[in-house]
SERO-4910 file (N, C-alpha, C, O; in steps of 0.05 Angstrom, whole numbers):
BEGIN
 pado doro    nc1    nc2    nc3   cac1   cac2   cac3    cc1    cc2    cc3    oc1    oc2    oc3
  Met    A     84    -79    462     88    -51    472    101    -53    499     93    -68    516
  Glu    A    121    -36    503    135    -35    529    116    -24    550    105     -2    546
  Lys    A    113    -37    572     95    -29    594    107     -5    609    132     -4    614
  Phe    A     90     14    617     99     36    633     98     28    663     79     14    671
  Thr    A    117     36    678    116     32    707    111     60    719    118     80    707
  Val    A    100     60    742     94     86    755    120     95    768    130     82    786
  Pro    A    130    118    759    155    129    771    151    135    801    129    143    809
  Thr    A    172    132    815    172    140    843    188    166    846    201    174    827
  Arg    A    186    178    869    200    203    874    230    200    868    243    218    858
  Glu    A    241    177    876    270    172    873    279    170    844    302    173    838
  Thr    A    260    164    826    268    158    798    263    182    779    267    179    755
  Val    A    253    205    789    247    227    772    266    250    777    282    250    796
  Thr    A    266    270    760    284    293    762    279    309    787    258    305    800
  Ala    A    298    325    795    295    342    819    270    360    816    256    365    836
  Glu    A    265    371    792    242    388    788    216    372    793    197    382    806
  Asn    A    215    348    782    191    331    787    189    322    816    167    319    826
  Gln    A    212    318    829    211    311    858    197    333    874    182    328    892
  Ala    A    204    358    867    191    381    881    161    381    876    145    387    894
  Ile    A    153    375    851    124    373    845    111    350    860     89    353    871
  Phe    A    125    327    861    114    305    877    110    313    906     90    307    918
  Asp    A    130    327    917    128    336    945    104    355    949     89    353    969
  Asn    A    100    373    930     77    392    932     51    377    930     32    383    944
  Leu    A     49    358    912     25    342    909     19    326    934     -4    325    943
  Thr    A     40    314    946     37    299    970     27    317    993      9    309   1009
  Lys    A     37    341    995     28    360   1015     -1    368   1010    -17    370   1029
  Ala    A     -8    372    985    -35    382    978    -56    361    980    -78    366    991
  Ile    A    -51    337    970    -72    317    968    -65    291    982    -81    272    982
  Gly    A    -42    289    994    -35    265   1009    -19    244    994     -8    226   1007
  His    A    -18    246    968     -4    226    952      0    237    923    -11    258    916
  Val    A     15    223    907     18    229    879      2    209    864      9    185    863
  Pro    A    -20    217    851    -36    198    835    -19    185    814     -1    198    802
  Asn    A    -24    160    808     -8    146    788     -6    160    761     15    160    749
  Leu    A    -29    171    752    -28    184    726    -10    208    727      4    213    707
  Tyr    A    -11    224    748      8    247    750     37    237    751     54    248    738
  Ala    A     41    215    765     68    205    767     79    196    740    102    201    734
  Val    A     62    184    723     72    175    697     78    199    679     95    197    661
  Phe    A     65    222    684     73    246    669    102    253    674    116    264    657
  Ala    A    112    246    698    140    252    706    160    235    691    184    238    695
  Thr    A    151    216    675    169    201    657    184    221    639    206    217    631
  Ser    A    170    243    633    182    265    618    192    286    638    180    289    659
  Asp    A    214    299    631    225    319    649    206    343    652    207    356    673
  His    A    189    348    633    173    373    633    143    369    633    128    388    640
  Ala    A    133    346    626    104    342    621     88    347    646     67    360    644
  Leu    A     96    338    669     80    341    694     77    370    700     54    379    706
  Gly    A     98    385    701     96    414    706     79    429    686     63    446    693
  Asn    A     83    422    661     67    435    640     38    428    642     20    446    640
  Tyr    A     32    403    647      4    395    650     -9    408    675    -31    418    672
  Leu    A      4    408    697     -7    420    721    -12    450    718    -31    461    728
  Ala    A      6    464    703      2    492    697    -24    496    681    -39    514    686
  Leu    A    -28    479    661    -53    481    645    -77    475    663    -96    490    663
  Ser    A    -77    453    677   -101    444    691   -108    462    715   -131    462    723
  Ser    A    -88    476    726    -94    494    748    -97    523    740   -100    541    756
  Gly    A    -97    528    714    -99    555    704   -127    566    709   -146    552    714
  Lys    A   -129    593    707   -155    606    711   -174    598    689   -166    594    666
  Asn    A   -200    596    696   -220    588    677   -247    599    687   -251    601    711
  Ser    A   -264    607    668   -290    619    676   -310    598    686   -331    606    697
  Leu    A   -304    573    684   -322    552    693   -317    547    723   -295    547    733
  Arg    A   -339    544    737   -338    537    766   -327    508    769   -328    493    749
  Ala    A   -318    501    792   -307    475    797   -327    453    790   -319    432    778
  Lys    A   -352    456    797   -372    436    791   -376    433    761   -380    411    751
  Glu    A   -375    455    746   -378    454    717   -354    440    705   -357    425    686
  Arg    A   -330    446    715   -306    432    704   -308    402    709   -300    387    692
  Glu    A   -318    394    732   -321    366    737   -341    353    718   -337    330    710
  Ala    A   -362    367    712   -382    356    692   -368    352    665   -372    332    652
  Val    A   -351    371    657   -336    368    632   -317    345    634   -315    328    616
  Asn    A   -303    343    657   -284    321    661   -298    293    658   -287    275    646
  Leu    A   -322    291    670   -336    266    669   -345    259    641   -341    236    632
  Ile    A   -357    277    627   -368    270    600   -345    265    580   -347    247    564
  Val    A   -324    281    581   -301    277    563   -289    250    569   -282    235    550
  Ser    A   -285    243    594   -273    218    601   -290    194    593   -281    173    586
  Gln    A   -317    198    595   -335    177    586   -334    173    556   -331    150    547
  Val    A   -334    195    541   -333    193    512   -306    179    504   -306    163    485
  Asn    A   -285    186    518   -259    175    511   -253    148    525   -231    137    523
  Asp    A   -273    138    540   -271    112    553   -246    110    571   -231     90    569
  Cys    A   -242    130    588   -218    131    605   -226    123    634   -236    139    649
  Leu    A   -222     98    641   -228     88    667   -214    103    689   -226    109    710
  Tyr    A   -189    110    685   -173    124    705   -187    151    712   -192    157    735
  Cys    A   -192    167    691   -203    194    695   -232    192    705   -240    209    721
  Leu    A   -247    173    695   -274    170    706   -273    163    736   -290    174    751
  Ser    A   -255    146    744   -253    139    772   -245    164    789   -256    169    810
  Ala    A   -224    178    780   -214    202    794   -236    223    796   -241    234    817
  His    A   -249    229    773   -268    251    773   -295    243    785   -311    261    791
  Thr    A   -301    218    787   -325    210    803   -320    217    832   -337    229    845
  Ala    A   -297    211    843   -290    217    870   -290    248    875   -300    258    894
  Ile    A   -277    262    856   -275    291    859   -302    304    855   -309    324    869
  Ser    A   -319    293    837   -346    304    833   -363    302    858   -379    319    865
  Lys    A   -360    280    873   -374    276    898   -365    298    918   -382    308    933
  Leu    A   -340    304    919   -330    325    936   -341    352    929   -343    370    945
  Asn    A   -348    355    903   -360    380    893   -390    381    894   -402    399    884
  Gly    A   -402    361    907   -431    361    912   -449    346    894   -473    346    897
  Phe    A   -437    331    874   -454    315    857   -461    289    871   -445    278    886
  Thr    A   -485    279    866   -494    253    877   -485    231    857   -478    236    835
  Asp    A   -487    206    867   -480    183    849   -498    183    824   -488    179    802
  Asp    A   -524    188    828   -542    188    805   -536    211    785   -537    207    761
  Gln    A   -530    234    796   -523    257    779   -497    251    763   -495    258    739
  Ile    A   -478    239    776   -453    231    762   -458    212    739   -448    215    717
  Leu    A   -475    192    744   -482    173    723   -497    187    700   -492    180    677
  Glu    A   -514    205    707   -529    219    686   -510    236    669   -513    237    645
  Ile    A   -492    250    682   -472    266    667   -456    248    649   -451    255    625
  Arg    A   -447    226    659   -431    207    643   -448    197    619   -437    191    598
  Gly    A   -474    196    622   -492    188    601   -497    210    580   -510    205    560
  Gly    A   -489    235    586   -490    256    567   -511    278    572   -517    293    554
  Ser    A   -522    278    596   -542    299    603   -541    305    633   -528    292    649
  Ala    A   -555    327    640   -558    335    668   -586    347    672   -588    371    675
  Ser    A   -606    330    671   -634    340    672   -640    354    698   -659    369    700
  Phe    A   -624    351    719   -628    363    745   -619    393    745   -624    407    764
  Asp    A   -606    403    723   -597    430    721   -595    438    692   -577    428    677
  Thr    A   -613    455    682   -614    461    653   -588    474    643   -580    468    620
  Lys    A   -576    491    658   -551    503    649   -528    482    647   -514    482    627
  Leu    A   -526    466    667   -506    445    667   -511    425    645   -493    414    633
  Asp    A   -537    420    639   -544    402    617   -533    412    590   -522    397    575
  Ala    A   -536    438    586   -525    450    561   -495    448    560   -483    443    539
  Leu    A   -482    451    583   -453    448    584   -444    420    578   -426    416    562
  Val    A   -457    401    590   -450    372    586   -453    365    556   -437    352    544
  Lys    A   -475    375    545   -481    368    517   -461    381    498   -452    369    478
  Val    A   -452    406    504   -433    419    486   -405    406    489   -391    402    470
  Ala    A   -398    399    514   -372    385    518   -372    358    504   -351    350    493
  Lys    A   -394    344    506   -396    318    492   -393    321    462   -379    306    449
  Ser    A   -407    341    451   -406    346    422   -378    354    413   -369    344    393
  Ile    A   -365    371    429   -338    379    422   -320    355    421   -304    352    403
  Thr    A   -322    337    441   -305    314    444   -310    294    421   -292    285    408
  Glu    A   -335    288    417   -342    268    397   -335    277    369   -328    261    352
  Ser    A   -337    303    364   -333    313    336   -305    325    332   -300    338    312
  Lys    A   -287    320    352   -260    331    350   -260    361    346   -244    371    330
  Gly    A   -277    375    360   -279    404    359   -300    415    341   -306    439    343
  His    A   -311    399    324   -331    409    305   -359    404    318   -375    389    307
  Ala    A   -364    419    340   -389    414    355   -413    422    338   -413    439    321
  Asn    A   -435    408    344   -461    413    332   -470    441    337   -470    451    360
  Glu    A   -477    455    315   -485    484    317   -509    488    336   -509    507    352
  Ala    A   -529    471    334   -552    474    351   -545    470    381   -556    482    398
  Thr    A   -526    452    386   -516    447    413   -502    472    424   -505    479    447
  Ile    A   -486    485    407   -473    510    415   -493    532    420   -491    546    440
  Glu    A   -513    534    403   -534    554    407   -549    549    433   -556    568    447
  Ala    A   -555    524    440   -568    517    465   -550    525    489   -560    533    510
  Phe    A   -524    521    486   -505    529    506   -507    559    511   -508    568    534
  Tyr    A   -507    575    490   -510    604    493   -537    611    505   -539    628    523
  Ala    A   -558    598    496   -585    603    506   -588    597    536   -604    609    550
  Ala    A   -571    579    546   -571    571    574   -557    592    592   -558    590    616
  Gly    A   -545    612    579   -532    633    594   -501    634    592   -489    651    605
  Tyr    A   -490    616    577   -461    616    573   -453    636    551   -470    643    535
  Thr    A   -428    643    551   -418    663    532   -397    650    513   -390    627    517
  Lys    A   -388    666    494   -367    657    476   -341    651    492   -327    632    486
  Ala    A   -336    668    512   -313    664    529   -315    638    544   -295    623    546
  Asn    A   -339    631    553   -343    605    567   -338    582    547   -326    562    555
  Leu    A   -346    585    522   -342    564    502   -312    559    498   -304    536    496
  Ile    A   -297    580    497   -267    576    494   -256    562    519   -239    545    517
  Asp    A   -266    570    543   -257    556    567   -266    527    568   -252    510    579
  Val    A   -289    521    556   -298    493    554   -278    478    536   -270    455    542
  Ala    A   -270    490    514   -251    477    496   -225    472    510   -213    450    507
  Ile    A   -216    490    527   -191    486    543   -195    463    562   -178    446    565
  Ala    A   -218    462    576   -224    441    595   -226    413    581   -216    393    591
  Val    A   -238    413    557   -239    388    541   -210    379    534   -203    356    537
  Gly    A   -194    398    525   -167    392    517   -151    381    541   -135    362    538
  Asp    A   -154    394    564   -141    385    589   -148    356    594   -130    339    599
  Lys    A   -173    349    592   -181    321    598   -173    302    576   -166    279    582
  Val    A   -173    311    551   -163    293    530   -134    286    535   -126    263    530
  Ile    A   -118    305    544    -90    299    550    -88    276    570    -74    256    565
  Thr    A   -102    277    592   -100    256    613   -113    230    602   -102    209    608
  Asn    A   -135    232    588   -147    208    576   -127    194    558   -125    169    559
  Tyr    A   -114    208    541    -95    196    523    -70    185    537    -60    164    529
  Val    A    -60    200    557    -37    190    572    -44    163    585    -28    144    586
  Tyr    A    -68    162    597    -77    136    609    -78    114    587    -69     92    592
  Ala    A    -90    121    565    -93    101    543    -66     91    534    -63     67    528
  Leu    A    -46    108    533    -20    101    524     -4     85    545     13     68    539
  Thr    A     -9     90    571      7     79    592     -6     57    608      7     39    618
  Asp    A    -33     57    610    -48     37    624    -38     34    653    -35     11    662
  Val    A    -32     56    666    -22     54    694    -45     44    712    -68     48    705
  Pro    A    -39     32    735    -60     22    752    -77     46    763    -67     67    769
  Val    A   -103     41    763   -122     60    774   -120     60    804   -125     39    817
  Asp    A   -114     83    816   -111     85    845   -133    102    857   -128    117    877
  Trp    A   -157    100    846   -181    113    856   -202     92    861   -200     70    851
  Pro    A   -223     98    877   -244     79    882   -257     70    856   -260     85    837
  Ala    A   -265     45    856   -279     33    832   -305     48    828   -317     58    847
  Ile    A   -313     49    803   -338     62    795   -357     43    782   -349     22    772
  Pro    A   -383     50    783   -402     32    770   -400     35    739   -393     56    729
  Glu    A   -406     13    726   -406     14    697   -431     29    688   -452     27    700
  Leu    A   -428     44    667   -451     59    656   -467     40    639   -457     29    620
  Val    A   -493     38    646   -511     21    630   -524     38    609   -537     58    614
  Ala    A   -520     29    584   -531     45    561   -561     42    558   -572     54    540
***
């Protein structure tokens, strides 16, 4: 298989160069996974529009979804990125490891969210009915469930792009999850 290289600003389209510039202004650099999206003329802009779209989930909830989906899909890049981002959103190292393990005993509502996101991911959308009912019982709505599906899809995209490209992880190393 032909290896992917991480595109630089100089090697991408003018539209992607503008996105690179905005990312650099916003977060200080262009993460390797975002850069590899720019191999396509349109993928980076399309992906960023999806990932930054409005959603009923709070930032901390989205990070919990990002962690469990990336764990199920065995995506080291996204696990590394979202471990760092989750810490910025107030999760502790132990809480992050617990979420990656498929639960959140420290918060019953978040626990229901993690379990439904895990079920959606593992079952390719055919989530366990009891898990969905527990999600609703925890206070979430049907609208929230649709937003969880969008968040899962968002993360599946990045998980798959990493699996296809194997770009270098440019985030801090994370601990291995012990089963």
